[in-house]
Backbone atoms as SQL, in Angstrom:
CREATE TABLE atoms (id INTEGER PRIMARY KEY, chain TEXT, resi INTEGER, resn TEXT, atom TEXT, x REAL, y REAL, z REAL);
INSERT INTO atoms VALUES
  (1, 'A', 1, 'MET', 'N', 123.951, 92.661, 84.272),
  (2, 'A', 1, 'MET', 'CA', 122.688, 92.540, 83.372),
  (3, 'A', 1, 'MET', 'C', 121.614, 93.454, 83.928),
  (4, 'A', 2, 'LYS', 'N', 120.862, 94.117, 83.210),
  (5, 'A', 2, 'LYS', 'CA', 119.919, 95.158, 83.491),
  (6, 'A', 2, 'LYS', 'C', 118.571, 94.346, 83.336),
  (7, 'A', 3, 'GLN', 'N', 117.497, 94.825, 84.121),
  (8, 'A', 3, 'GLN', 'CA', 115.943, 94.392, 84.107),
  (9, 'A', 3, 'GLN', 'C', 115.061, 95.488, 83.938),
  (10, 'A', 4, 'LEU', 'N', 114.098, 95.175, 83.234),
  (11, 'A', 4, 'LEU', 'CA', 112.923, 96.182, 83.216),
  (12, 'A', 4, 'LEU', 'C', 112.072, 95.954, 84.421),
  (13, 'A', 5, 'ILE', 'N', 112.114, 97.100, 85.400),
  (14, 'A', 5, 'ILE', 'CA', 111.088, 96.575, 86.525),
  (15, 'A', 5, 'ILE', 'C', 109.889, 97.756, 86.598),
  (16, 'A', 6, 'ALA', 'N', 108.651, 97.197, 86.520),
  (17, 'A', 6, 'ALA', 'CA', 107.434, 97.975, 86.695),
  (18, 'A', 6, 'ALA', 'C', 107.617, 98.943, 87.859),
  (19, 'A', 7, 'ILE', 'N', 107.049, 100.026, 87.931),
  (20, 'A', 7, 'ILE', 'CA', 106.842, 100.937, 88.827),
  (21, 'A', 7, 'ILE', 'C', 105.569, 101.104, 89.294),
  (22, 'A', 8, 'SER', 'N', 104.724, 101.172, 88.214),
  (23, 'A', 8, 'SER', 'CA', 103.162, 101.176, 88.401),
  (24, 'A', 8, 'SER', 'C', 102.661, 100.025, 87.595),
  (25, 'A', 9, 'PRO', 'N', 101.409, 99.593, 88.161),
  (26, 'A', 9, 'PRO', 'CA', 100.848, 98.421, 87.600),
  (27, 'A', 9, 'PRO', 'C', 100.801, 98.640, 85.967),
  (28, 'A', 10, 'ILE', 'N', 101.098, 97.629, 85.381),
  (29, 'A', 10, 'ILE', 'CA', 101.013, 97.599, 83.706),
  (30, 'A', 10, 'ILE', 'C', 100.263, 96.222, 83.092),
  (31, 'A', 11, 'LEU', 'N', 99.226, 96.320, 82.462),
  (32, 'A', 11, 'LEU', 'CA', 98.671, 95.261, 81.705),
  (33, 'A', 11, 'LEU', 'C', 99.669, 95.157, 80.428),
  (34, 'A', 12, 'PHE', 'N', 99.997, 94.097, 80.234),
  (35, 'A', 12, 'PHE', 'CA', 100.728, 93.601, 78.647),
  (36, 'A', 12, 'PHE', 'C', 100.546, 92.378, 78.320),
  (37, 'A', 13, 'GLU', 'N', 99.714, 92.088, 77.389),
  (38, 'A', 13, 'GLU', 'CA', 99.679, 90.659, 77.037),
  (39, 'A', 13, 'GLU', 'C', 98.604, 89.908, 77.601),
  (40, 'A', 14, 'ASN', 'N', 97.888, 90.409, 78.214),
  (41, 'A', 14, 'ASN', 'CA', 96.879, 89.708, 79.117),
  (42, 'A', 14, 'ASN', 'C', 97.413, 89.364, 80.308),
  (43, 'A', 15, 'ILE', 'N', 98.525, 90.085, 80.756),
  (44, 'A', 15, 'ILE', 'CA', 99.296, 89.602, 81.981),
  (45, 'A', 15, 'ILE', 'C', 99.360, 91.016, 82.831),
  (46, 'A', 16, 'ASN', 'N', 98.829, 91.017, 84.085),
  (47, 'A', 16, 'ASN', 'CA', 99.063, 92.132, 84.899),
  (48, 'A', 16, 'ASN', 'C', 100.151, 92.191, 85.627),
  (49, 'A', 17, 'TYR', 'N', 100.922, 93.073, 85.489),
  (50, 'A', 17, 'TYR', 'CA', 102.535, 93.127, 86.097),
  (51, 'A', 17, 'TYR', 'C', 102.088, 94.175, 87.196),
  (52, 'A', 18, 'GLU', 'N', 102.676, 93.803, 88.641),
  (53, 'A', 18, 'GLU', 'CA', 102.360, 94.608, 89.556),
  (54, 'A', 18, 'GLU', 'C', 103.763, 95.466, 89.976),
  (55, 'A', 19, 'PRO', 'N', 103.822, 96.703, 90.656),
  (56, 'A', 19, 'PRO', 'CA', 104.974, 97.110, 90.969),
  (57, 'A', 19, 'PRO', 'C', 106.057, 96.369, 91.514),
  (58, 'A', 20, 'GLY', 'N', 107.155, 96.221, 91.095),
  (59, 'A', 20, 'GLY', 'CA', 108.476, 95.574, 91.209),
  (60, 'A', 20, 'GLY', 'C', 108.616, 94.360, 90.655),
  (61, 'A', 21, 'ASP', 'N', 107.684, 93.875, 89.690),
  (62, 'A', 21, 'ASP', 'CA', 107.797, 92.614, 88.757),
  (63, 'A', 21, 'ASP', 'C', 108.287, 93.039, 87.531),
  (64, 'A', 22, 'GLU', 'N', 109.027, 92.109, 87.046),
  (65, 'A', 22, 'GLU', 'CA', 110.052, 92.301, 85.729),
  (66, 'A', 22, 'GLU', 'C', 109.282, 92.062, 84.790),
  (67, 'A', 23, 'LEU', 'N', 109.374, 93.003, 83.775),
  (68, 'A', 23, 'LEU', 'CA', 108.641, 93.305, 82.373),
  (69, 'A', 23, 'LEU', 'C', 109.386, 92.596, 81.335),
  (70, 'A', 24, 'PRO', 'N', 108.598, 92.062, 80.409),
  (71, 'A', 24, 'PRO', 'CA', 109.238, 91.482, 79.136),
  (72, 'A', 24, 'PRO', 'C', 109.913, 92.425, 78.290),
  (73, 'A', 25, 'ILE', 'N', 110.840, 92.147, 77.550),
  (74, 'A', 25, 'ILE', 'CA', 111.704, 93.343, 76.747),
  (75, 'A', 25, 'ILE', 'C', 111.518, 92.925, 75.476),
  (76, 'A', 26, 'HIS', 'N', 110.722, 92.370, 74.902),
  (77, 'A', 26, 'HIS', 'CA', 110.573, 92.091, 73.459),
  (78, 'A', 26, 'HIS', 'C', 110.019, 92.836, 72.483),
  (79, 'A', 27, 'ASN', 'N', 109.157, 93.816, 73.005),
  (80, 'A', 27, 'ASN', 'CA', 108.772, 94.986, 72.429),
  (81, 'A', 27, 'ASN', 'C', 109.468, 96.297, 72.758),
  (82, 'A', 28, 'THR', 'N', 110.293, 96.554, 71.856),
  (83, 'A', 28, 'THR', 'CA', 110.995, 97.931, 71.860),
  (84, 'A', 28, 'THR', 'C', 110.325, 99.260, 72.088),
  (85, 'A', 29, 'GLU', 'N', 109.209, 99.364, 71.360),
  (86, 'A', 29, 'GLU', 'CA', 108.392, 100.399, 71.403),
  (87, 'A', 29, 'GLU', 'C', 107.696, 100.704, 72.647),
  (88, 'A', 30, 'LEU', 'N', 107.094, 99.561, 73.333),
  (89, 'A', 30, 'LEU', 'CA', 106.326, 99.747, 74.990),
  (90, 'A', 30, 'LEU', 'C', 107.594, 100.093, 75.488),
  (91, 'A', 31, 'ILE', 'N', 108.519, 99.518, 75.597),
  (92, 'A', 31, 'ILE', 'CA', 109.643, 99.716, 76.553),
  (93, 'A', 31, 'ILE', 'C', 110.038, 101.156, 76.573),
  (94, 'A', 32, 'THR', 'N', 110.193, 102.014, 75.349),
  (95, 'A', 32, 'THR', 'CA', 110.616, 103.166, 75.240),
  (96, 'A', 32, 'THR', 'C', 109.603, 103.997, 76.094),
  (97, 'A', 33, 'ILE', 'N', 108.206, 103.724, 75.580),
  (98, 'A', 33, 'ILE', 'CA', 107.083, 104.336, 76.194),
  (99, 'A', 33, 'ILE', 'C', 106.874, 104.208, 77.865),
  (100, 'A', 34, 'TRP', 'N', 107.114, 103.353, 78.028),
  (101, 'A', 34, 'TRP', 'CA', 106.957, 102.798, 79.489),
  (102, 'A', 34, 'TRP', 'C', 108.109, 103.600, 80.231),
  (103, 'A', 35, 'VAL', 'N', 109.447, 103.456, 79.863),
  (104, 'A', 35, 'VAL', 'CA', 110.343, 104.445, 80.627),
  (105, 'A', 35, 'VAL', 'C', 110.318, 105.828, 80.560),
  (106, 'A', 36, 'GLU', 'N', 109.956, 106.242, 79.414),
  (107, 'A', 36, 'GLU', 'CA', 109.450, 107.648, 79.257),
  (108, 'A', 36, 'GLU', 'C', 108.451, 108.358, 80.176),
  (109, 'A', 37, 'ASN', 'N', 107.443, 107.395, 80.225),
  (110, 'A', 37, 'ASN', 'CA', 106.222, 107.977, 81.243),
  (111, 'A', 37, 'ASN', 'C', 106.568, 107.281, 82.705),
  (112, 'A', 38, 'LYS', 'N', 107.639, 106.987, 82.926),
  (113, 'A', 38, 'LYS', 'CA', 107.898, 106.678, 84.267),
  (114, 'A', 38, 'LYS', 'C', 107.115, 105.297, 84.965),
  (115, 'A', 39, 'ALA', 'N', 106.660, 104.422, 84.099),
  (116, 'A', 39, 'ALA', 'CA', 106.013, 103.405, 84.369),
  (117, 'A', 39, 'ALA', 'C', 106.728, 102.301, 84.766),
  (118, 'A', 40, 'ALA', 'N', 107.969, 102.427, 84.324),
  (119, 'A', 40, 'ALA', 'CA', 108.982, 101.177, 84.477),
  (120, 'A', 40, 'ALA', 'C', 110.312, 102.044, 84.593),
  (121, 'A', 41, 'VAL', 'N', 111.211, 101.181, 84.993),
  (122, 'A', 41, 'VAL', 'CA', 112.706, 101.633, 84.913),
  (123, 'A', 41, 'VAL', 'C', 113.779, 100.502, 84.878),
  (124, 'A', 42, 'TRP', 'N', 114.752, 100.777, 84.326),
  (125, 'A', 42, 'TRP', 'CA', 115.756, 99.765, 84.089),
  (126, 'A', 42, 'TRP', 'C', 116.647, 99.859, 85.643),
  (127, 'A', 43, 'LYS', 'N', 116.847, 98.354, 86.068),
  (128, 'A', 43, 'LYS', 'CA', 117.774, 98.250, 87.309),
  (129, 'A', 43, 'LYS', 'C', 118.949, 97.156, 87.150),
  (130, 'A', 44, 'ASP', 'N', 119.906, 97.543, 87.447),
  (131, 'A', 44, 'ASP', 'CA', 120.915, 96.442, 87.210),
  (132, 'A', 44, 'ASP', 'C', 120.747, 95.401, 88.490),
  (133, 'A', 45, 'ILE', 'N', 120.930, 94.152, 88.163),
  (134, 'A', 45, 'ILE', 'CA', 120.262, 93.118, 89.184),
  (135, 'A', 45, 'ILE', 'C', 121.668, 92.862, 90.106),
  (136, 'A', 46, 'SER', 'N', 122.774, 93.408, 89.865),
  (137, 'A', 46, 'SER', 'CA', 124.121, 93.244, 90.388),
  (138, 'A', 46, 'SER', 'C', 124.073, 94.125, 91.988),
  (139, 'A', 47, 'GLU', 'N', 123.024, 95.338, 91.982),
  (140, 'A', 47, 'GLU', 'CA', 122.864, 95.964, 92.910),
  (141, 'A', 47, 'GLU', 'C', 122.520, 95.281, 94.181),
  (142, 'A', 48, 'PRO', 'N', 123.109, 95.351, 95.052),
  (143, 'A', 48, 'PRO', 'CA', 122.544, 94.898, 96.437),
  (144, 'A', 48, 'PRO', 'C', 121.227, 95.307, 97.044),
  (145, 'A', 49, 'VAL', 'N', 120.565, 94.389, 97.435),
  (146, 'A', 49, 'VAL', 'CA', 119.213, 94.845, 97.819),
  (147, 'A', 49, 'VAL', 'C', 119.196, 95.322, 99.253),
  (148, 'A', 50, 'LYS', 'N', 118.863, 96.641, 99.612),
  (149, 'A', 50, 'LYS', 'CA', 118.508, 97.111, 101.082),
  (150, 'A', 50, 'LYS', 'C', 117.521, 96.489, 101.732),
  (151, 'A', 51, 'THR', 'N', 117.773, 96.178, 102.842),
  (152, 'A', 51, 'THR', 'CA', 116.960, 95.885, 103.791),
  (153, 'A', 51, 'THR', 'C', 116.533, 96.567, 104.633),
  (154, 'A', 52, 'VAL', 'N', 115.467, 96.705, 105.538),
  (155, 'A', 52, 'VAL', 'CA', 115.137, 97.583, 106.818),
  (156, 'A', 52, 'VAL', 'C', 114.613, 96.859, 107.580),
  (157, 'A', 53, 'LYS', 'N', 115.174, 97.115, 109.003),
  (158, 'A', 53, 'LYS', 'CA', 114.591, 96.493, 109.979),
  (159, 'A', 53, 'LYS', 'C', 113.825, 97.276, 110.684),
  (160, 'A', 54, 'ALA', 'N', 112.563, 96.687, 111.191),
  (161, 'A', 54, 'ALA', 'CA', 111.404, 97.392, 111.813),
  (162, 'A', 54, 'ALA', 'C', 111.750, 97.896, 113.454),
  (163, 'A', 55, 'LYS', 'N', 111.724, 99.022, 113.426),
  (164, 'A', 55, 'LYS', 'CA', 111.628, 99.842, 114.905),
  (165, 'A', 55, 'LYS', 'C', 110.553, 99.890, 115.601),
  (166, 'A', 56, 'SER', 'N', 110.370, 99.600, 117.066),
  (167, 'A', 56, 'SER', 'CA', 109.057, 100.027, 117.526),
  (168, 'A', 56, 'SER', 'C', 108.959, 101.562, 117.735),
  (169, 'A', 57, 'VAL', 'N', 107.708, 101.971, 117.276),
  (170, 'A', 57, 'VAL', 'CA', 107.296, 103.415, 117.500),
  (171, 'A', 57, 'VAL', 'C', 106.661, 103.622, 118.652),
  (172, 'A', 58, 'THR', 'N', 105.854, 102.658, 119.185),
  (173, 'A', 58, 'THR', 'CA', 105.179, 103.051, 120.455),
  (174, 'A', 58, 'THR', 'C', 105.922, 102.916, 121.710),
  (175, 'A', 59, 'ALA', 'N', 105.097, 103.103, 122.910),
  (176, 'A', 59, 'ALA', 'CA', 105.878, 103.018, 124.121),
  (177, 'A', 59, 'ALA', 'C', 105.297, 101.397, 124.439),
  (178, 'A', 60, 'PRO', 'N', 106.120, 100.809, 125.273),
  (179, 'A', 60, 'PRO', 'CA', 105.815, 99.519, 125.764),
  (180, 'A', 60, 'PRO', 'C', 104.448, 99.608, 126.479),
  (181, 'A', 61, 'MET', 'N', 103.815, 98.588, 126.528),
  (182, 'A', 61, 'MET', 'CA', 102.535, 98.102, 127.560),
  (183, 'A', 61, 'MET', 'C', 102.933, 98.386, 128.747),
  (184, 'A', 62, 'GLY', 'N', 102.062, 99.229, 129.535),
  (185, 'A', 62, 'GLY', 'CA', 102.041, 99.489, 130.904),
  (186, 'A', 62, 'GLY', 'C', 103.146, 100.440, 131.523),
  (187, 'A', 63, 'LEU', 'N', 102.861, 101.102, 132.491),
  (188, 'A', 63, 'LEU', 'CA', 103.746, 102.126, 133.113),
  (189, 'A', 63, 'LEU', 'C', 103.974, 101.698, 134.456),
  (190, 'A', 64, 'SER', 'N', 105.198, 102.116, 135.006),
  (191, 'A', 64, 'SER', 'CA', 105.519, 101.935, 136.206),
  (192, 'A', 64, 'SER', 'C', 104.724, 102.519, 137.277),
  (193, 'A', 65, 'GLY', 'N', 104.266, 101.834, 138.398),
  (194, 'A', 65, 'GLY', 'CA', 103.829, 102.614, 139.561),
  (195, 'A', 65, 'GLY', 'C', 102.844, 101.685, 140.070),
  (196, 'A', 66, 'ASP', 'N', 102.325, 101.785, 141.409),
  (197, 'A', 66, 'ASP', 'CA', 101.354, 101.112, 142.016),
  (198, 'A', 66, 'ASP', 'C', 99.833, 101.269, 141.399),
  (199, 'A', 67, 'ALA', 'N', 99.562, 99.892, 140.881),
  (200, 'A', 67, 'ALA', 'CA', 98.222, 99.878, 140.228),
  (201, 'A', 67, 'ALA', 'C', 97.367, 99.396, 141.527),
  (202, 'A', 68, 'TYR', 'N', 97.484, 98.618, 142.153),
  (203, 'A', 68, 'TYR', 'CA', 96.551, 98.213, 143.377),
  (204, 'A', 68, 'TYR', 'C', 97.445, 97.882, 144.542),
  (205, 'A', 69, 'PRO', 'N', 97.500, 98.637, 145.352),
  (206, 'A', 69, 'PRO', 'CA', 98.243, 98.749, 146.562),
  (207, 'A', 69, 'PRO', 'C', 97.687, 97.677, 147.763),
  (208, 'A', 70, 'CYS', 'N', 96.801, 97.239, 147.459),
  (209, 'A', 70, 'CYS', 'CA', 96.160, 96.226, 148.358),
  (210, 'A', 70, 'CYS', 'C', 96.752, 94.632, 147.750),
  (211, 'A', 71, 'ALA', 'N', 97.235, 94.501, 146.377),
  (212, 'A', 71, 'ALA', 'CA', 97.744, 93.297, 145.928),
  (213, 'A', 71, 'ALA', 'C', 99.009, 93.007, 146.422),
  (214, 'A', 72, 'GLY', 'N', 99.700, 93.686, 147.075),
  (215, 'A', 72, 'GLY', 'CA', 100.997, 93.302, 147.864),
  (216, 'A', 72, 'GLY', 'C', 102.203, 94.099, 147.072),
  (217, 'A', 73, 'LEU', 'N', 103.321, 93.391, 147.386),
  (218, 'A', 73, 'LEU', 'CA', 104.629, 93.946, 146.876),
  (219, 'A', 73, 'LEU', 'C', 104.936, 93.115, 145.528),
  (220, 'A', 74, 'ASN', 'N', 105.764, 94.057, 144.890),
  (221, 'A', 74, 'ASN', 'CA', 106.219, 93.686, 143.656),
  (222, 'A', 74, 'ASN', 'C', 104.914, 93.895, 142.367),
  (223, 'A', 75, 'GLN', 'N', 103.813, 94.521, 142.615),
  (224, 'A', 75, 'GLN', 'CA', 102.627, 94.488, 141.597),
  (225, 'A', 75, 'GLN', 'C', 102.574, 95.895, 141.350),
  (226, 'A', 76, 'ASP', 'N', 103.890, 96.391, 140.598),
  (227, 'A', 76, 'ASP', 'CA', 103.992, 97.541, 139.985),
  (228, 'A', 76, 'ASP', 'C', 103.736, 98.097, 138.688),
  (229, 'A', 77, 'LEU', 'N', 102.538, 97.507, 138.229),
  (230, 'A', 77, 'LEU', 'CA', 102.058, 97.533, 136.820),
  (231, 'A', 77, 'LEU', 'C', 100.894, 98.497, 136.388),
  (232, 'A', 78, 'ILE', 'N', 100.863, 99.572, 135.876),
  (233, 'A', 78, 'ILE', 'CA', 99.763, 100.317, 135.706),
  (234, 'A', 78, 'ILE', 'C', 99.561, 99.806, 133.949),
  (235, 'A', 79, 'GLY', 'N', 98.398, 99.808, 133.929),
  (236, 'A', 79, 'GLY', 'CA', 97.868, 99.380, 132.403),
  (237, 'A', 79, 'GLY', 'C', 98.161, 98.100, 132.083),
  (238, 'A', 80, 'LYS', 'N', 98.887, 97.349, 132.559),
  (239, 'A', 80, 'LYS', 'CA', 99.332, 95.881, 132.443),
  (240, 'A', 80, 'LYS', 'C', 98.989, 94.922, 133.499),
  (241, 'A', 81, 'PRO', 'N', 97.808, 94.113, 133.355),
  (242, 'A', 81, 'PRO', 'CA', 97.475, 93.270, 134.645),
  (243, 'A', 81, 'PRO', 'C', 98.429, 92.041, 134.758),
  (244, 'A', 82, 'PRO', 'N', 98.845, 91.904, 136.004),
  (245, 'A', 82, 'PRO', 'CA', 99.654, 90.800, 136.306),
  (246, 'A', 82, 'PRO', 'C', 99.154, 89.185, 135.756),
  (247, 'A', 83, 'GLU', 'N', 99.957, 88.458, 135.654),
  (248, 'A', 83, 'GLU', 'CA', 99.731, 87.180, 134.993),
  (249, 'A', 83, 'GLU', 'C', 98.569, 86.621, 135.953),
  (250, 'A', 84, 'ARG', 'N', 97.641, 85.757, 135.676),
  (251, 'A', 84, 'ARG', 'CA', 96.503, 85.074, 135.944),
  (252, 'A', 84, 'ARG', 'C', 97.212, 84.216, 137.562),
  (253, 'A', 85, 'LYS', 'N', 98.315, 83.789, 137.334),
  (254, 'A', 85, 'LYS', 'CA', 98.768, 83.080, 138.515),
  (255, 'A', 85, 'LYS', 'C', 99.032, 83.993, 139.769),
  (256, 'A', 86, 'ALA', 'N', 99.570, 84.811, 139.400),
  (257, 'A', 86, 'ALA', 'CA', 100.134, 85.835, 140.273),
  (258, 'A', 86, 'ALA', 'C', 98.897, 86.644, 140.992),
  (259, 'A', 87, 'ARG', 'N', 97.787, 86.710, 140.371),
  (260, 'A', 87, 'ARG', 'CA', 96.688, 87.372, 140.885),
  (261, 'A', 87, 'ARG', 'C', 95.807, 86.274, 141.677),
  (262, 'A', 88, 'GLY', 'N', 96.001, 85.068, 141.646),
  (263, 'A', 88, 'GLY', 'CA', 95.421, 84.038, 142.255),
  (264, 'A', 88, 'GLY', 'C', 94.301, 83.642, 141.573),
  (265, 'A', 89, 'ILE', 'N', 94.052, 83.666, 140.385),
  (266, 'A', 89, 'ILE', 'CA', 92.830, 83.303, 139.639),
  (267, 'A', 89, 'ILE', 'C', 93.017, 81.865, 139.152),
  (268, 'A', 90, 'ILE', 'N', 91.994, 80.954, 139.478),
  (269, 'A', 90, 'ILE', 'CA', 92.098, 79.527, 139.147),
  (270, 'A', 90, 'ILE', 'C', 90.958, 79.414, 137.845),
  (271, 'A', 91, 'PRO', 'N', 91.306, 79.039, 136.701),
  (272, 'A', 91, 'PRO', 'CA', 90.287, 78.706, 135.784),
  (273, 'A', 91, 'PRO', 'C', 89.168, 77.822, 136.220),
  (274, 'A', 92, 'GLU', 'N', 87.920, 78.115, 135.935),
  (275, 'A', 92, 'GLU', 'CA', 86.806, 77.210, 136.405),
  (276, 'A', 92, 'GLU', 'C', 86.727, 76.039, 135.372),
  (277, 'A', 93, 'PRO', 'N', 86.154, 74.979, 135.645),
  (278, 'A', 93, 'PRO', 'CA', 86.113, 74.009, 134.773),
  (279, 'A', 93, 'PRO', 'C', 84.697, 74.221, 133.940),
  (280, 'A', 94, 'CYS', 'N', 84.787, 73.626, 132.609),
  (281, 'A', 94, 'CYS', 'CA', 83.976, 73.799, 131.959),
  (282, 'A', 94, 'CYS', 'C', 82.453, 73.366, 132.314),
  (283, 'A', 95, 'LYS', 'N', 81.405, 73.736, 132.195),
  (284, 'A', 95, 'LYS', 'CA', 80.113, 73.358, 132.890),
  (285, 'A', 95, 'LYS', 'C', 79.373, 72.661, 131.857),
  (286, 'A', 96, 'GLY', 'N', 79.697, 72.605, 130.678),
  (287, 'A', 96, 'GLY', 'CA', 78.915, 71.806, 129.463),
  (288, 'A', 96, 'GLY', 'C', 78.204, 72.681, 128.676),
  (289, 'A', 97, 'ARG', 'N', 77.374, 72.300, 128.004),
  (290, 'A', 97, 'ARG', 'CA', 76.764, 73.146, 126.753),
  (291, 'A', 97, 'ARG', 'C', 75.609, 73.534, 127.760),
  (292, 'A', 98, 'ARG', 'N', 74.892, 74.840, 127.265),
  (293, 'A', 98, 'ARG', 'CA', 73.693, 75.597, 127.733),
  (294, 'A', 98, 'ARG', 'C', 72.485, 74.772, 127.123),
  (295, 'A', 99, 'LYS', 'N', 71.431, 74.806, 127.956),
  (296, 'A', 99, 'LYS', 'CA', 70.259, 74.350, 127.523),
  (297, 'A', 99, 'LYS', 'C', 69.535, 75.115, 126.832),
  (298, 'A', 100, 'SER', 'N', 68.614, 74.755, 125.876),
  (299, 'A', 100, 'SER', 'CA', 67.967, 75.828, 124.829),
  (300, 'A', 100, 'SER', 'C', 66.643, 76.242, 125.646),
  (301, 'A', 101, 'SER', 'N', 66.157, 77.488, 125.344),
  (302, 'A', 101, 'SER', 'CA', 65.044, 78.007, 126.191),
  (303, 'A', 101, 'SER', 'C', 63.734, 77.410, 125.444),
  (304, 'A', 102, 'ALA', 'N', 63.782, 76.684, 124.473),
  (305, 'A', 102, 'ALA', 'CA', 62.556, 76.661, 123.570),
  (306, 'A', 102, 'ALA', 'C', 61.840, 75.501, 124.241);
């Protein structure tokens, strides 16, 4: 079975059809105009849908190397800071709300 699929936005009978939406096929005059002007195309619904998997195009964060020679062994991350526990950072407790200066 074939469906009429919108390629560009189409306003028909007070409904705005976006690209990829199925169009109604009860008005044959408009169907021929849409197809001739390449605003819509006939597609067979039995065709398999192609899916594309995303690939990373950027480099991973951080480069190998000695970032902080005084930090000790196994600290070879440039541009990517080590975890807070590995750096010896202890979170401070909340001191409460600030007083207003007025």
